[in-house]
C-alpha positions in Angstrom: -73.0 -33.6 -60.9 -69.3 -34.2 -61.1 -66.8 -31.5 -60.0 -65.0 -31.9 -63.3 -68.1 -30.9 -65.2 -67.2 -27.8 -67.2 -70.7 -26.4 -66.6 -70.6 -27.0 -62.8 -71.4 -23.8 -61.0 -71.9 -21.7 -64.2 -75.7 -21.7 -64.2 -76.0 -23.2 -67.7 -74.4 -20.3 -69.4 -71.0 -21.1 -71.2 -70.4 -18.0 -73.3 -68.1 -15.3 -72.5 -70.9 -13.1 -71.4 -72.8 -15.8 -69.9 -73.5 -14.3 -66.5 -71.9 -15.4 -63.2 -68.5 -17.2 -63.5 -68.0 -20.4 -61.4 -64.7 -21.8 -59.9 -61.9 -22.7 -62.3 -61.4 -26.2 -63.6 -58.8 -28.0 -61.4 -57.8 -30.4 -64.1 -57.1 -27.6 -66.5 -55.0 -25.8 -63.9 -52.9 -28.9 -63.2 -52.3 -29.4 -67.0 -51.2 -25.8 -67.4 -48.8 -26.1 -64.4 -47.2 -29.3 -65.9 -46.8 -27.7 -69.3 -45.1 -24.6 -67.8 -42.8 -26.8 -65.7 -41.8 -28.8 -68.8 -41.1 -25.6 -70.7 -39.0 -24.4 -67.8 -36.8 -27.5 -67.7 -36.4 -27.5 -71.5 -38.2 -30.6 -72.5 -37.6 -31.4 -76.2 -40.4 -30.9 -78.7 -41.6 -33.7 -80.9 -39.0 -34.4 -83.5 -35.9 -33.9 -81.2 -35.5 -30.1 -81.5 -34.7 -28.2 -78.3 -37.0 -25.4 -77.3 -36.3 -22.1 -78.9 -36.7 -18.5 -77.8 -39.1 -16.2 -79.7 -36.1 -15.1 -81.9 -35.3 -18.7 -82.9 -32.2 -19.3 -80.8 -32.0 -22.4 -78.7 -32.9 -21.9 -75.1 -30.8 -23.3 -72.2 -32.7 -25.2 -69.6 -33.7 -23.7 -66.2 -31.6 -26.3 -64.3 -28.3 -24.7 -65.6 -29.3 -21.3 -64.5 -30.3 -22.5 -61.1 -27.0 -24.4 -60.8 -25.1 -21.2 -61.7 -26.9 -19.2 -59.1 -26.4 -21.8 -56.5 -22.6 -22.0 -57.4 -22.3 -18.3 -57.1 -24.0 -18.2 -53.8 -21.9 -21.1 -52.6 -18.6 -19.3 -53.6 -19.8 -16.0 -52.1 -20.4 -17.8 -48.8 -16.7 -18.0 -48.4 -16.3 -14.2 -47.7 -16.2 -13.1 -44.1 -15.2 -9.9 -42.3 -12.8 -9.7 -39.3 -13.1 -6.3 -37.5 -10.3 -4.6 -35.6 -9.6 -6.3 -32.3 -10.5 -9.7 -33.6 -8.8 -12.7 -35.1 -10.2 -15.1 -37.7 -9.3 -18.8 -37.4 -9.7 -20.8 -40.7 -10.4 -24.5 -40.5 -10.0 -27.0 -43.3 -12.2 -30.0 -42.7 -12.2 -29.1 -39.0 -8.4 -28.7 -38.7 -6.6 -25.5 -38.1 -5.3 -24.0 -41.3 -4.5 -20.3 -40.7 -5.1 -17.2 -38.6 -6.2 -14.0 -40.3 -6.2 -10.4 -39.2 -8.7 -7.6 -39.6 -10.3 -6.9 -43.0 -12.5 -8.7 -45.7 -11.3 -12.3 -46.0 -12.2 -15.2 -48.2 -11.9 -18.9 -47.7 -13.2 -22.0 -49.4 -16.9 -22.4 -48.7 -18.4 -24.9 -46.4 -18.0 -27.9 -46.0 -14.4 -27.6 -47.2 -13.4 -24.7 -45.0 -15.0 -22.8 -42.1 -13.9 -20.0 -39.8 -14.2 -18.9 -36.2 -14.0 -15.3 -34.9 -12.1 -14.7 -31.6 -12.3 -11.3 -29.9 -8.8 -10.6 -28.6 -9.4 -6.9 -27.8 -12.3 -7.4 -25.3 -11.5 -7.6 -21.6 -13.2 -10.5 -19.9 -13.9 -10.6 -16.2 -14.3 -13.4 -13.6 -16.0 -13.0 -10.2 -14.7 -15.4 -7.5 -16.7 -15.6 -4.3 -19.6 -13.4 -5.4 -21.8 -12.8 -8.4 -23.4 -10.0 -10.4 -20.8 -7.4 -9.3 -22.2 -7.4 -5.7 -20.0 -8.6 -2.8 -23.2 -9.2 -0.7 -24.1 -12.1 -3.0 -21.6 -14.3 -1.3 -20.6 -17.7 -2.6 -19.0 -19.4 0.4 -17.8 -22.4 -1.5 -15.4 -20.2 -3.5 -14.7 -17.5 -0.9 -13.8 -19.4 2.3 -10.0 -20.0 2.5 -7.5 -21.2 5.1 -4.6 -18.9 6.1 -1.1 -19.8 7.2 -2.0 -19.2 10.9 -4.9 -21.6 10.7 -7.7 -19.1 10.5 -10.6 -19.1 8.0 -11.0 -15.9 5.9 -13.6 -15.1 3.3 -11.9 -13.6 0.2 -13.9 -12.2 -2.7 -11.8 -11.1 -5.7 -12.1 -10.3 -9.4 -9.9 -11.2 -12.4 -9.7 -9.4 -15.7 -8.0 -11.1 -18.7 -7.8 -11.0 -22.4 -7.0 -13.5 -25.2 -3.4 -13.3 -26.4 -3.5 -12.1 -30.1 -1.0 -14.7 -31.3 -2.6 -17.6 -29.4 -6.3 -17.4 -30.4 -6.1 -21.0 -31.8 -5.0 -22.2 -28.3 -7.9 -20.4 -26.8 -10.3 -22.2 -29.1 -8.9 -25.7 -29.5 -6.4 -26.6 -26.7 -9.0 -26.5 -23.9 -12.6 -27.4 -24.1 -13.9 -24.6 -21.8 -11.1 -22.0 -21.4 -13.1 -19.5 -19.4 -14.0 -22.2 -16.9 -10.4 -23.2 -16.8 -9.4 -19.6 -16.1 -11.8 -19.5 -13.2 -10.4 -22.7 -11.6 -6.9 -21.4 -12.1 -7.7 -18.1 -10.4 -9.3 -19.9 -7.4 -6.3 -22.3 -7.1 -3.8 -19.5 -7.3 -5.5 -17.4 -4.7 -5.9 -20.3 -2.3 -2.2 -21.1 -2.5 -1.3 -17.4 -1.8 -3.7 -17.1 1.0 -2.5 -20.3 2.5 1.0 -18.8 2.8 -0.1 -15.5 4.4 -1.1 -14.4 7.9 -4.6 -13.3 8.8 -3.6 -9.7 9.7 -1.6 -9.3 6.5 -4.6 -10.4 4.4 -7.1 -8.1 6.2 -5.0 -5.0 6.7 -1.4 -5.0 5.5 -0.5 -6.9 2.3 -3.4 -6.9 -0.2 -1.3 -5.4 -3.0 1.4 -8.1 -2.6 -1.3 -10.8 -2.4 -2.9 -9.5 -5.7 0.4 -9.5 -7.5 1.5 -13.0 -6.3 -1.9 -14.5 -7.2 -1.7 -12.9 -10.7 1.7 -14.3 -11.4 0.8 -17.8 -10.2 -2.4 -17.8 -12.2 -0.5 -16.8 -15.3 1.9 -19.6 -14.8 -0.9 -22.1 -14.5 -2.7 -20.8 -17.6 0.5 -20.9 -19.6 1.2 -24.4 -18.6 -2.3 -25.4 -19.8 -1.8 -23.4 -23.1 -5.1 -21.6 -22.8 -3.9 -18.5 -24.7 -5.1 -16.2 -21.9 -3.3 -13.2 -20.6 -4.2 -12.1 -17.0 -4.4 -8.3 -16.6 -5.4 -7.7 -13.0 -6.3 -9.6 -9.9 -8.1 -7.4 -7.3 -9.4 -8.4 -3.8 -12.8 -6.9 -3.5 -13.5 -8.0 0.1 -11.5 -9.9 2.8 -13.1 -10.5 6.2 -13.7 -13.3 8.7 -16.7 -15.6 8.1 -20.0 -14.3 9.3 -20.4 -17.0 11.9 -17.4 -15.7 13.8 -17.6 -12.0 13.0 -18.6 -10.9 16.5 -15.8 -12.9 18.2 -13.3 -11.7 15.7 -14.4 -8.1 16.3 -13.8 -8.6 20.1 -10.4 -10.1 19.4 -9.5 -7.1 17.2 -10.6 -4.7 19.9 -8.5 -6.5 22.4 -5.5 -6.4 20.1 -6.0 -2.7 19.5 -6.1 -2.0 23.2 -3.0 -4.1 23.7 -1.2 -2.1 21.0 -2.4 1.1 22.5 -1.1 0.3 26.0 2.1 -1.0 24.5 2.6 2.2 22.6 1.9 4.3 25.8 4.4 2.2 27.8 7.0 2.7 25.1 6.4 6.4 25.0 6.7 6.6 28.8 9.9 4.6 28.7 11.3 6.8 26.0 10.6 9.8 28.2 11.9 8.4 31.5 14.9 6.4 30.5 16.9 9.3 28.9 16.2 11.4 31.9 17.4 8.7 34.2 20.5 8.1 32.1 21.3 11.8 32.1 20.9 12.0 35.9 23.1 9.0 36.4 25.7 10.4 34.1 25.6 13.7 35.9 25.9 12.1 39.4 28.8 9.9 38.1 30.7 13.0 36.8 30.0 14.9 40.0 31.3 12.0 42.1 34.4 11.7 39.9 35.0 15.5 40.3 34.5 15.3 44.0 37.0 12.4 44.2 39.6 14.3 42.2 39.1 17.3 44.3 39.4 15.4 47.6 42.5 13.6 46.4 44.1 16.8 45.2 43.2 18.6 48.5 44.6 15.7 50.5 47.8 15.7 48.5 48.1 19.4 49.0 47.6 19.2 52.7 50.1 16.4 53.0 52.7 18.4 51.0 51.9 21.5 53.2 52.3 19.5 56.4 55.7 18.2 55.2 56.8 21.8 54.5 55.6 23.0 57.9 57.3 20.1 59.6 60.6 21.0 57.9 60.2 24.6 59.1 59.2 23.5 62.6 62.3 21.4 63.0 64.3 24.5 62.2 62.5 27.0 64.5 59.8 25.5 66.7 58.7 28.6 68.6 58.4 30.8 65.5 56.5 28.1 63.7 54.1 27.5 66.5 53.4 31.3 66.7 52.8 31.4 63.0 50.5 28.4 63.0 48.5 30.0 65.9 48.1 33.3 64.1 47.1 31.7 60.9 44.6 29.5 62.6 43.0 32.4 64.5 42.9 34.4 61.3 40.9 31.7 59.6 38.5 31.4 62.6 37.9 35.1 63.1 37.3 35.7 59.4 33.9 34.0 59.6 32.7 35.3 63.0 31.7 38.6 64.6 34.1 40.0 67.1 33.3 41.7 70.4 36.2 42.9 72.7 35.7 43.5 76.4 38.1 45.3 78.8 37.7 43.2 81.9 40.9 44.5 83.6 40.2 48.2 83.2 37.4 50.4 84.6 34.8 48.4 82.9 34.2 50.7 80.0 33.3 48.8 76.9 35.3 49.4 73.8 34.0 48.0 70.5 36.4 47.2 67.8 34.6 46.5 64.4 37.2 44.1 63.1 34.7 42.5 60.7 34.1 45.8 59.0 37.8 46.5 59.0 38.5 43.2 57.3 35.7 43.9 54.8 37.3 47.2 54.0 40.7 45.6 53.6 39.2 43.1 51.2 37.6 45.9 49.2 40.9 47.8 49.2 42.7 44.7 47.8 40.1 44.3 45.1 40.4 47.9 44.1 44.2 47.7 43.9 43.9 46.3 40.4 41.8 49.2 39.2 43.4 52.3 37.6 44.3 55.1 40.1 41.5 57.4 41.1 41.8 61.0 42.3 42.4 61.1 46.1 39.5 62.2 48.2 39.5 64.1 51.4 39.6 62.0 54.5 36.2 61.5 55.9 35.1 61.8 59.5 34.8 58.1 59.9 38.4 57.4 58.9 39.6 60.1 61.4 37.5 58.6 64.2 38.9 55.2 63.4 42.5 56.5 63.5 41.8 58.0 67.0 40.4 54.7 68.2 43.5 52.9 67.1 45.7 55.5 68.9 43.8 55.0 72.1 44.1 51.3 71.9 47.8 51.6 71.5 48.1 53.8 74.5 46.0 51.6 76.6 48.0 48.6 75.6 51.2 50.3 76.6 49.7 51.4 79.9 48.6 47.8 80.8 52.0 46.2 80.2 54.0 45.5 83.4 
C-alpha cells in the first residue's frame, strides 16, 4: 500500500465518524503550505486582479511589510548610549568622524557608520615586576635593574593611569596596543631613573623623588607616542637586592651600620673633648699673658724704685742704708715668730709677743675707717703690756755704756 493512499492507516473507514484517524496526508499539507505562501506574497489571481482583503480593498504584499520592518530595525540600530565617564567615537566607513559625550546618541547604521566606546573615567593599573597584586610573585625579567654605582636591585612598582578625555581617538587608533605601550614606557622610564640613582638612595632615602622622576619621564614618552594616556601615580612597592645576594648584602649593611655607629660615637667624643681642650688652652694663654704683664709691671716698678733709692742714697748714704735695713727687717719679721733672749743679763727670759702686737696694730688700722665707738675701760692685758714696755725701756737705758 502506498503512503499516499488516502485510506492508509484509517482502517477502511473514511467518514467523519469512521473510528480511529490515521496520520495526515503529506501531499495535502505541502499543497496547503504552498497556497498560504502564495497568498502571503500576493500572487495575482487568474484574470490579473491583485488579492483583496475581506472588505474588497487591494492587499499589499508581505514583502513590503517585511522590508519596512527591516528598514525600521536597521535605522534603530544607529542609536547608542554613552554613559557618564565615557566617550563615543563615531567612524564613517572605518575612519574617525566625531567624538560624542554622555547621553543618547544616533549615527548612521552599519555598514555606513559604527562607534566605539572608550571609558575615560576608569583608572587603569599596571604591575611591573610582580603580578596579581602580590609582590611575592616576582617577575625578575621586569624587576632587576642596574644602579648608578653598578649594583643590581630588584624594583617592583605600580602605575595608575587614565585616558585623557579629549584624546580618546588617539588611545584607540594611534597605537595598536596602548596598554602594552604604557607598560613598556613605564619600565623604560623606571630603568632610566634607577640607572642614575645610588643603591642606598633607592633602598632607604629617595623613593619619593624616584617615583616623581619616573612619572614625569613616562608621561613624556607617552605624549611623544600620542597614546592619549595620562599617568596619575607611580609607586615603588618593593625595592631590595636580588635574592641570590640577600645574605651578603645584609652583612654589608650591618657593617655599614656599625661603621656609622662608631663614627657617630667618635664625633660625639670629639665634640665633648675639643671644646674643653680649647677652653683650657685659652685659659692658660690668658693666665700666661696676665703673668707676663704682672712680671713686666713689677720689674718696671722695682727698677723705678731702685732709681729713686739710688738718688736718695747719693744724697745721704748713711741714712739711706739705715732705712733700707729697717724696711728689710720689717718685711722679714712680718712673716716669722719672734723670740727675744737676754744673753747679757742675769739670764731671765723675757718674751716679747711682737707678732701679736703687729696683728693688733693691723686690726687697729683696719678699724680706723670705722665710725668712732664709745671708749672702753683699759683691760688688764693692756696695762700689763704697758708695764712690760716700761721695763724694757729701763733695761735698755741700764745696758747702755
